N, C-alpha and C positions, 0 to 999 in steps of 0.2 A: 490446359495450364494457363493460357492467356485469359480465359474467362473465369478462372477460379476466384472466389471472393476472398476478403480478408477477415470476414466475421463468420463464426460458426452458424449463426442464425440465417445466413444467406446461402447455405448449401442446399438450394432448392433447384429443381430442373429448369425453371425459367431463366435462371442466371447463366445457364450454359447454352441457351438457344438464342445467341446474339451474334453479331458480326464484329470481330475484333479488328481494329484498324492495324494493329501490329502484324497480324497474319497477312493482310493485303499488301503492306509495304514489303514484308519479307518475300512473299511470292513474286512480286514485281522485280525485286532485285535478283532473285534466283533466275528469272527468265532473261534478264538483260546483261548481267555481269559476265565477263569472260571467265573461262574455266578456272584458272588459278585463283583469281580474286573471289570467284563464287565459292570455291571450296573453303577458303579461309573464313568468308562470311558465314557460311552454313555452320562450320564448327563453332565459331564465336557465338552465333545466334542460339545454337543448341545448348551450349554451356550456359549462356545467359538465361535461357529458359529455366534451366535447373536451378540457378541461383535465385531467379525470381520466384520459383516454386517454394524454395526454402524460406525466402523472405516473407512470402504470403503465409506460409505455415507458422512462422514466428509471429507475424502480425496477428494471426488468428488466436494463437495461444495468449499473447499479451493482451489483446482486447478481452478475451474470456476471463483472464485472471486479474489484470491490472487496469482495465478500461482505457487502454491507450495502445498505440502501435509500438513495434519493436524499434529500438534505436541501435544501429550497428556499431556506433562508436561508444555509447555510454552504458550499454546494457550487458556488458560482459559479466559483471558481478551479479546481475539479476539472474543470469543463467546459472551461475554457481549457487546462488541462494535457492533456486528451484531444485537443484540436485541435492542440496543439503536437506530441503524439505522432504523429498522422496526418501532420503536415507533415514530421517528421523521418524517418519510415519510408516515406512514399508521395509526398512532394513537396508544395510550396506549393499547386499547382493543385488537388490532391486535397483538401487541407485547406480551401481557400476554397470548393470545390465542396460539401464536406460541410456547411460552415456555411450556405451559401446554401440547400442542399437541406433542411436541418433547419428553417430559418426558414419556407420556403415550405410544407413539410409540416405544420408546426405550425398555420399559418394555414388551410391546406386542411382539416386535421382538425377544427378548431373550427367552420369554416363548414359542413362536411359534417354534423357531429353536430347543429348547430343546425337546418339544413334538414330533416334526418331527423326531429328531434323535432317540428317543425311539421307535417310530413306525417303522422306517426303520430297526432298529436293530432286532426287532421282526420279521419283514418280512424276513430278511436275515437268521435268525435262523430257521424260518419255512421252507424255501427253501434252507437249508444248502447244499445239494448235488449240486444243480445248481450253487449256489453262489461260492462254493469251486472250481468249474470248471471255472467259468467266471473270477474270480479275477486274477488267474495266466495268463490267456489269455490276459486280458486287461493290466496287468502289462507288459507283453512282448511287446504288441503294444506300450505302453507308452515309454518303454526303446528304442525300435527301432525308434520311431518317434523323440525321443530326440537325438539319435545318428546321425540320418540322417537329422535332422533339418526340418522335414516334416511340411508343412503349408497347411491349408485349403485354404486360400487366402493369398496374400502377407501381411506380418506383423502380421498374426494370427497363431501362432504355434499350432499344434495339441496337443502336450503334454504340459500341463499346470502345473506350480508350483507357479502361481502368488499369491495365498493366503499365501503360506509359506513366500514368499518375503515380502508381506505386513506385516505379523505378525513379521517377523524378523526386518524389518525396524523400526516399531514402538517400538519394544523392545530396539533396539539400541538407538532410540531417547530418551527413558526414561533415559538411562545411560548418554547419551551426555548432556541432559538437566540438570541433577543433577551435572555433572562435569563443566558445562558452567559457573557457578558462580565463581569457582576458576580461570578459564581461563580468564574471564572478569576482575577479580581483578588484575591479572598479567598485562593485557594490559593497564588498567587504571593507574597503578602505574608509567608508563612511560609518562612524559609530559615535553617537552623541554621548555614550556612557563609558567610553574607553578610559578616560582619565579622571572620572569622578571618584573622589576619595571615599573610603569605606564608611567614614562617620556621617556621610550624607546619603548613603544608600540604604533603602529599606528601613528607614527609621520608624515608620508606623507599624512595623511588625516585630520590633524588639521584644525578646522574651517568648516569642511564639515558636512552636514546632510547626513547620510548613511541610505538608505532604503533597507531592505532585505525583498523581497516579495516572498513567496511560492505560485505558481499558482497550485491549486489543479488538480491532474491527468494530468498535462502537460507533456506528455511523448514523447519519440523519435518518436513514431508512428505518432504523430500529425504533424511532419515536414517531415516525410519520407514515410508514407503510401500513395500508389498511389491514394486512394480515398479521402484522407484528405489533403495531402501536397499541392496540387495546390492552394486551397483556403487559408490555413493557411500561405503558402509561400507568396502569394500575399499580405496578411495583413502585414506580417513582412517586405516585400519589401517596401510597402507604408509607414510603420512606419519608416524605415530607411530614406526614402526620407524626411519625415516631420521633423524628429529629426535632420537630418543633416542641414536642412534649419534653425533650431534654434541653430545650433552650436554644437550639440552633436555628440559624437562618441560612438561606441559600439564594444565589442568583445564577441564572443560566442564559446561554446564548449559543451561537454556532461559530466555529472557525472553519475556513476552507483549507483543507489539508493539501500538502504538496504531493501527495500520492494517493492511490486508491487500490483496493484489492490486496495490497501487500507493500513491502518496503517500509516497515514500521520505523526503522532507524532513520529514514529520511525525514519522517514527520517529527520524530523526537528532536533531531538536530535543527529542524526549522524552527520549532517553538523555542528551544533553548538558546539558539544563537541570534534570532531575529533576522536571519537571512533565508532566502527561498532555496531550499535544498531539495531538488526534485530529480537528481541523478547521482550516480556513484562518483563521478568525477568531482562534482561540487562537494560531496561529502568528504572525499579524501583531501581535497584542498582545504576544506574547513578544519579538519582535525589536525592538519599540519600547520595551522595558523595559531595566533595568540588571541583570537576573538574572545571577547568577554561574554561568556555564556551566563544564563540565569543562575546556574549553580555557582559559577565563579563569583558572580556579584554577591550572592549570599555569603560565600566564604570571605570575600574581601570585607564584608560588613560584620564579620565576627561569628557567623554560624558554623557549626560542624556540618559538613556536607557529606551525604551518604547516598550511595547507589545500591539498591537492592535489585539484583539482576538475575532472576531465576532462570532466564533463558540463555545466559552466558555459560558455556561449558568448556571454553578454552581460553587461552590468553586473550586479554582485551585491552590493548594499549590505549584505546580511545578514552578509557576512564580517566587517564591523566589529563587529557585535553579538556574534558567537560568540567573538571575541577572538583573531584570527589576527594574528601579526606579518607574515606573508607568505602571500598566496594565489596559487596557480598555477591559472589557468583553462585550459580546453582550448587556447586560443590561445597560452598561455605555455609549453607543454610541448614545442614544437618537432616535433610529429608530422607526418610527410610521407607517411603511408600512407593507404589507403582506409578508409572506414567499414565496420564489420561490424554490420549491422542497425541498432538504435537507437544503440548505443555509438559514441562519437566515435573511440575508439582501443582496441586490445586491452589487457587488464589487464596483460599482461607488459610492454608498452611503458610504461604508467603507472608501474609499480613501477621499471622501469629508469630512467625520467626522474627519479623521486624520488631514487633512489640517486645519480644523476649530479649533480643540481642541489642536493640538500640533504644527505642522510645521508652520502654519500661525502666531503663536505667537512668535514674535522675542525676547521676554523677557526671553525665556526659554533656549537660547543658543543652540549649536549644539546637535543634537539628533542622536542616532542610534536606528532605529525602525524596529521591525520585524512584518510583516503583512501576515497572510495567506489569500489568496483570494479564496473564496469558491463557487463562482457561477458555476464553472465547476466541482463541486462535483456530483457524481452519486446520485440519478438517474436523468439523463439528460432529458430535455424536457420542464421544466419550466424555461425559460431563459429570463431575463428582457431585455428590449430595452435600448440602450444607449440614453441619453437625454442631452441637454445642461447643463453644470455644474451649472449654476446659477438657474436651476429649481429643483435641487435635494432636497434642503430644509431639512425637517425632515423625508423625505421618504413617506409622504402621497400621493405624486403624483403617486407612483407606484400602488395605489389601483385601479386606472382606467385602468391599463394594463390587457388585457385579459389573458396574459401569467401567471399572478399570480393565475388564477383560472384553469389553465391547469393541468390535472392529468399527472404526469410523465409517460413515456412509460415503466417504470420498470415492470417486469424483462426483457423485451427486445423484442419488435417488431423489425422488420428488420431496422426500421429507427433510431435505437439507435446510430449507428455510425455517422449518419448525425447530430443528436442532440448533441452528444459529440463534434464534430467538431465546431458546432455553439457556444457551451459554451466556448471552448478555444478561439475562435475568439473574443467573448465578453470580457472574462477576460483579455487576453493579450492586446486586442485593448483598453480597458479601462485604463490599466496601461500606455500604450504608450501615450494616450491622457492626462493622469494626468501629466506625465513628460513634455509634450508639453505645457500644459496650466499653470502648477504651478512650473515647475522647474526653476533653475537659475544656476549660476556658482558654487554654493556651494552644489549642490545636486549630490550625487552618488547613483545610483540604482543598486542593484544586484537582478535579478529575475531568478527564476528557477522552474522547476517542482518538486513536492515531490515524485511522482512515476508514472509509467505507468498506464493507465486505466486498467480495468479488461480485461482478455484475450479475452473475446467475442468481445471487441472493438479493443484492440491493436493487436490481432491475436496470435495464439499459437506460442510459441517460440520467442516472440518479444523482450525478454530480459528486463532489468531493467534500461536502460539508460534514462536520462531526460536532456533536454536542460538547459543551464545556460548562462546568459548574464550579462555583466557589462556595464552600461551606465553612461557617464560623459561628462560634457562640458569642464572641465579642462583637457587639453591634458596631463598634468603631471601625472594625475591619470592613464590614459591608458598607458603612457610610463612605469609606474612601473610594468605593467603586460605584457610588450612586449615579455619577455622571455618565457612566457607560451605557445606561439605558437597558441593561439586561433584565430579563423576566425574573420575577420572584419565584422561587421553588426549584426543584431538581430537574424539571422538564422545560426546555425552551419551547415557546409557542411558534407557530408558523411564521409570524412576523418579527421574531426575535432578531436582534442585530447579527450580522454575519461579517466577520473580520477575516482577512488573510491570516493564516497561522503565523506567518513571519512577523506580524505586527504585535503579537502578544507580549514579547519580551519588553519592548520599549513602553507599551501602555502600562504594564504591570509595574515596571520600575518607576514610571512617572507617578503612578497612583500612590505608591507606598514610600517614596523617597522625598528628601528635602528638595524644594525647587532650586 
């Protein structure tokens, strides 16, 4: 347990053939403490080993899915989101079984490590003479290995203090999590646009329909990974050609998301609020505030603000905070087709419903609409086929697609990277086709990824950058952002600018508003 790593990729034999300093300290204390104190120490140490094992397992899962360690203070809702994901992809029974199994396993782990510690302490006392000789020798070896930097194999030090580091890191996280509320309040108190009147906001976009589309899991890896970039790049190049033929121009760059692997709502809130929202506590504090979101800025300036939320299937009070005049949840969009993996409906249907319910109705005036496109959400594998727009209808047509009955490849046969790439091609390709078929001089589209896919797909150390693109037929719109230095076209190049996602709100408002 003391030598267990926190990353799945390190579950190799060499990681368990080391000397843990924690075991040496515990053995020494068992040998020297009086009986009553020793018994209390052994029980506490054993239970602590169980808690440490659970924390390491949580770290392993969080690194695998979210490219970061588990935070005991701030990640309670992330666990709930994981349960909801299992329920949506494998059914309620599987989700309940997973929760019950996890609770029972946690209790069993703590009980087992406590009993094991008691038995080992008795064994040490029974062989006190041998143990008293072995502990100093192993301590000397540990100290020498630490001083010399001895390794069994490259990257695997013989002397281990990893469990101490894990315990210390999580202890520090608890303090940082408790302090983060005050730090966030200080950050949120600064807002250059809080009191700017509506007649000075977004004046350069008057009369335009602005569509802000988040493409689920559309990360930098999709446009740069050697296995995926050729196909995705070809799609974007073809999209450039087709949109240019219709008179559109585009500019692209990268944003560094506040999350990776999951937690889309954190990225949405970061971009819209101009604040760094990287945990659920910050998100809850944000939606309980009066922060001027990008949506609210458009509404203050006279736009009708709309949220098309195909993934929302229950009450969503956050809609009021973000500043929507109208929210369409998954139940409001009239979909009569099957689910494809996690997504409640194909992206093409979502955009078709948006056109039918909102943008196609000229009596509603200019709109600012936010739409998350969900067909590229994990687990990949159930990907709909693109069909002619006039065949979409109420979505019943999708029932005949065999893809709707395909069980996703989760948790990950080797083909998962290819399925992820196909889903990005579908989602981005569908959005390009929407602009091509339904766009006009008054449409401005901003589309971006919310976060990188999970590390198994994106690759370890792939970072948190996501592509972002602005598309418009009106050249005056693109002229307004010429000072940003973004690349021309739908695909940002390797040297394209990289901004923190939280900086976008202010830069966008500055570019299109009165000084």
